[in-house]
N, C-alpha and C positions, 0 to 999 in steps of 0.2 A: 504493500500500500504506500501511497504518497501522503505524507503527514507533515503538517506544520505544527510546531510547538511554540506557543507564545509565552515568553518570559523564560529567562535562562538563569533563574536563581537556584536554590537548593533542590527544588522539586523539578523544575523544567529542564535543567541540564541533565539530571539523572534520567528523566523520561526520554529526552532526545537521544542521548547516547545509548540507552538500553534498547530503544525501539530500532535504532540503526543496527545494533548488535543482533537483534532478532531477524534482520533482513529487510526491514522497511526502508524506504527512501525518506529521509527526514531533513526538513528545513527548520533550523532553530532561529527564532526571531526575537529581537530585543530592541529597546529604545536607547540603550547605552552603547555608543560606538566603541568606547574603550573596552567594554566587556566582549563585544563581538570581535574586535580586532585581536584581543588576547586569545580568545578561543580558537580563532582561525589559525593561530600559530601553534595550537596544541597545548596551550597553557590553561590550567583551570584556576579560577580566581578564588576558590575556597577549598578547604581541606575536607575530603571525603574519600576514605580508603577504596581503591580500585577504580575511581572515576576517571582520573587522568589517563590511565591506560586505555580505558574504553573509548574516551574521546579521541585519542590519538589513532586508535585502530579504526574508528568510524570515519575519520577524515581521510585516512590512507585508502580505505576501501571505496571512497566516493559516495557512500551511502549517507554520510552526515555532512552538512554544511551549515554555516551560520551567516546571518545577514541582518543589517539594520532595517527597520521597517520602511524607512524612507527610500531605501535602495531597491525595493521590490514593488514593481508596478502591477504585476499579476502573477499570483502563485499558482502552480499546477497541482496543488494539494487536493486530495479527495476528502481528507479529514483534518479538522483543526482541533488541537488540544490546548486549552487555556490553563496556564500555570502561573499567572501573575499574582502579585501580592494582594492580600486583603487585610491591611493593617487596621489596628483599632482606632476608632474615632474617640474624641474626648469623652463621649457618653458611654463608651464601652461597646458600641455597635461596630459592625464591620464596614470599612470603607470599600465600596464596590466600584469606585470610579475607574480603576484599572481594568476590571472585568468588562465593564460596558465599553470602554475604549477598544479593547481587544475584539469584542464582538462587532463593533462598528467597522473595524478594519477588515475583519473576515468577510463581512457582507460586501464591502466595497472592492476588495482586492482578491478574493478567492472564489471565483464563479463556479468552480468545480466541486467545492465542498458540499457534501450532503449531510455531514454530522459534525456538530460542535460537542467536544468532550470536555466537560468541566472538571479539571483536576484541582483547581483552586478551592480552598475551603470557603464556602459561601453559606449564609444562614438558611435554614429551612424555609422554603417558600420562594427563594430567589430564582431557581430554575423555572418554576411554573410562571413566575412573573416575566422572565426574559423570553420564554417561549411564546407567551401571549402578547408581548409588546414588541420587542426588538426583532424577533424572528418571525413575527406574524406576517403572512403574505410571502414568505420565502419557502423554498423547498428544503430547508435545513432542519434536520432533527436535532434534538437536544438530549444529551446523556449526562447525568451526574455520575461521575466515576472517581470518587474521592481517593486520595492517596493515603496509605498507611505506612509510609516510609519513616524509619527511625534514622535520625542523623547519626553518622558513624557506622550504620549498617544498611544504608539506603540501596546500594547496588545489590547486596544479598537479598534484601526484602523485595526488590522489584522482580527478581527471577524466582523467588521462593516465597510468595505472599501467603499469609494465613487465610485470606479470602479476597475475592474480587467482587466489589459491590457496584452494581449498575442499575440506575433508575432512568428509564428512557421514555420518550414521548411516542415511540412506535416499536413494534416487534422487530422491524427491519433494522433499527438502530442497535438493538441488543445483539443481533446476529453480527453486525459489523464490529461490535466490541469484542465478541469472541474471536473473530478473525484477527483483531488487533493483538490479542494475547495468545495467539496460536502457539503451542509448544510450551506454554507455562501451565503447570499443573496446580490448580487451586480450586476450592469450592466457590461456586458462584452464588451470589445473592441477587436475584433479579426482582426488582420492585418498582414502585413509582418514584418519580423524581424527588419529591419532598421527603419521602421515607429514607431514600438513599442519603440525602443531605443530613437528615437527623441521625443516621447511623454514625456518621463521622463525628458530629458534635457530641453525641451521647457516649461514644467510645472514649474520646479525650476527657470528657467531664467525669466519667466513671473512674478512669485511671488517676486523674487528679484527686478525686475523692478518696481513692484507696491510699494514695500517698499522704493526704491530710489526715486520714484516720490513723495510719500507723504512727504518724508523728504525734498525734494526740495521745495514743497509747504509750509512746515512748516518754512523753512528758510526765505521764502518770507513773510509769515504771520508775522514773528517777526519784519521784517523791515517796514511793512506797518500797523502794529497795529491790525491785525486780530488775531483770535484765532483758532489754528489748530483743537482743539476738535470739534468746531462747523462746521468747513469746512469738516472734515472727516465724521462727522455725515451726513451732507447734501449730499455730493457726494456719500457716501455709500448707500444711499437710492435709488439711481438709480440701477435698477436690472441688467443693463449691466455692472455695476462696482462692486457692492456688498460691504459689510462692512469689510470683512476679510482683514488683512494685511494693515490696514490704520491707525495704530497708529504710530505717529512719534517718533523718538528716536535715539539711537546710531547706528542703522543699524542692518543688519543680521549677523549671525555668524554660528557656528556649522560645522559639517562635510560635509554637502551637498551643500548648496547654494554657498559658496565661491568657493569650488572646482569645482562644476559643471558649474558655470558661466564662470570661467577661462577656463575650458576644452572646452566648446562650442565656446568660442571666439577663442581658438587655432584651433579647428576643422574647424571653418569658414575660418580662414586665410589659413590653409593647403589646403582648397578646393577652394581657389581663391576668397573668399567673405570677405569684410571688414565689420564686424558687429559693427558699430559705436555705436549703442544704448547700447550694452552690455558693451562696454568700458566705456561709461559714467556712467553706473550703478556701475561698479567697482570703478570708481573715486569718485562718490558721497558717496558710502559706506565707503571708506577709510577716507574721509574727516569728516564724522559724528563722528568718534571715537575721533577726536581731540577737539570736542566742549567743553567737561568738562575742559580740560586743558586750553583752551583759556579763558573760563569764570573765572577760578580760577586766572589766571595771570592778567586778567582785574581787579579783585577785590583786590588781594593782592600785585600786582606788582611782587616782588620776592616771591617764594615759599619756600625759605630757612628756614628750621625749622618749617614750618607750619604743624600742625597735621591735616591730611586728612583721613577720614574714607571712605573706598570703600566697598559697600555692593553688593555682587553678583559676583562670579567668573565664574559660568557656563554661557553658551551662552544664555540660556533661563531657565525659572523655571521648576521644576519637573524633572530635569536631573542633573547628576554630570559631564556632558560632557563639557570640557573647550576648545575644539578645536575651534580656531578662535573666541574666546570670546572677546568682546570689552574690558573687564577689563584687559585682559592679554596684550593688546596693551597700555592701559592707564597707568597702574601702573609703568612700567619701565620708562615712560616719566616723571611721577610725581617724582620718585626717582631721576632721572637725574637732575630735577630742585631743588632738595634739600628738598622736602616735606617728612615729617615723616608719612609714609603710614601705616594705620591699616586696615586689610582686613578681611572679614568674608563671608562665604557662608554656607548654611545649609547642603549641600551634597558634593560639589566639594572638591577634595583633592588638597591642595595647595603645597604639598611637591614637590620641584624640578621644579616648573613652575613659581615661583615668584622670584624677586631679593632678595638676602639674607637680605637686609636692611628692608624688609617688615615685619611688625609684624602681624602674623596670629592670630586672636582672636577666642575665644570660642563661642561668641555670639555677636549680634549686639550692645548691650548696652556697652560691653567692648570696642568695636571698636569706639563707639561714645563718650565715656566719655573723656572730655577734648579736643575733636576735634573742630577745628574751621570751618571745611567744611566737607560736606558729598556728595559723588557721588553715586547715585543709578544706578548700571549697569545691574541688573537683578531683575525683578519684582516678586520675591517670595512673596507669600501671607503673610508670617510672617513679611516681611518688611512693607507691606502696613498697617498691623494691629498693628504696634508698638505704644507704648504709647508716643505720640509726645509731650505731656505736660511734661513728665518726661525727655524726650530727650532734650527739650529746657533748662531745668535746668542743665543737664549734660554737654552740649556743651558750648564752649566759643564763644564770639562774633567774627565775625559777624553772626555766625550760618548759613553759606551759605549752601543751599541744591540745588545740581544740580540733578534734576530728569531726568535721562537719558532714562527713559521709559515712561514718562508722566503717571505714575501709582499712584501718590500721589495727595491729595486734596490741590490745591494751596491756596484756601481760608482759610482752617484750619491752614495750616502752616504759612501763612502770619499773621493771627490773633494771633499766638503764638510767634511771634517775629522773625521767620526765614526769611532770605533773600532767597526767593524761586526763582529758575530758572528752567523752563521747556524747551522743544524743540518746538518752534513755538507757545508758549502760550503767549497771551497778558499779560502784567503785571497786568491788571485789571481783569483777569480771576478769578472768584470766584466759579464757578460751580464744582461739583465733577467730577473727570476724567472719561472718557469713559472706559469701560471694553473691552477687546479683544473679537472679535467674535469667 
């Protein structure tokens, strides 16, 4: 098939490169000339394991090419996939201006397109509205085909999805979607457009709720002398619950969960429903980010002049995405309290996103040398594997370690003389930490 992909961000670029790898002819389109020029040279503008290799292979095969919208007068594509951003508005709703712009361009410049595939996350009811307004009077079918790609695992998730959800305006459009994913084995959920949109939002909202719930339990464990590691292990063995997303910590971040939870809350209010559970999830997540600050102030009193190392700026490991990352909320607060902040991340670019007082280091050891406290915000493997005996020598007393992801071994660190603090971990916890499912 000949496919155009609109928007070359974290979703669109993966989609374009993966579709080309499947054998489709793909034209990736964007409004940013710098991004297009970089991609045409085989360079990927953000970190995602396996993506650069797939882009280079697609370009070499001739099945993948990139272009600026203004340079395409008429596209030969048969199917258009919309992967543009839907950022939050000030009221929490989703900004759909990029989606509408993409569809207007498709109508004007892609006369052979018979199907618009919406990969962008849009609020329930959006597709129905677009189909009956902007696409009314055209021969274009509309399909809601939300993505469920995890950053850091996006390439793997494309080729091995846990489900493919498609809500379409016609049976013929559903057949085209199956042709699009030919060769990829996954269960199909075929439904109406609005239900497909709700599946995406409900999935993210439920996972965010699960994270908030385990953090609430962790906070209770801390007050009652229980250990969240064991509690998470025990409840995760129940097949109705499952072990995924049960590690306590500083809460969720990224481009999806915060935005989508706020948008679903806004949509609920706009439709006359007060979604109190979601509002509590937002409150809990915001509160978790303050835990390291409160712990440091409890230990030091004033943070004026206290050297503090912050490891991890991305919202999760294996990505350079800093959107809604806990560290980006924490570091300005530490700077305001007078702390001397040293920060390091293996992939995330710190330019322009941190207070100018922050020292950005070249590695973890530089950040930790002479520091009196460490806050782990992102559980990169290289942080877990640090030589903690050497770090104990490099840091200054009291050598406070706030493990914001419960990724470190409390027994090991305590034995080396660190003042270890986890999230919901009993001070007597000595077992190795659980790994994420």
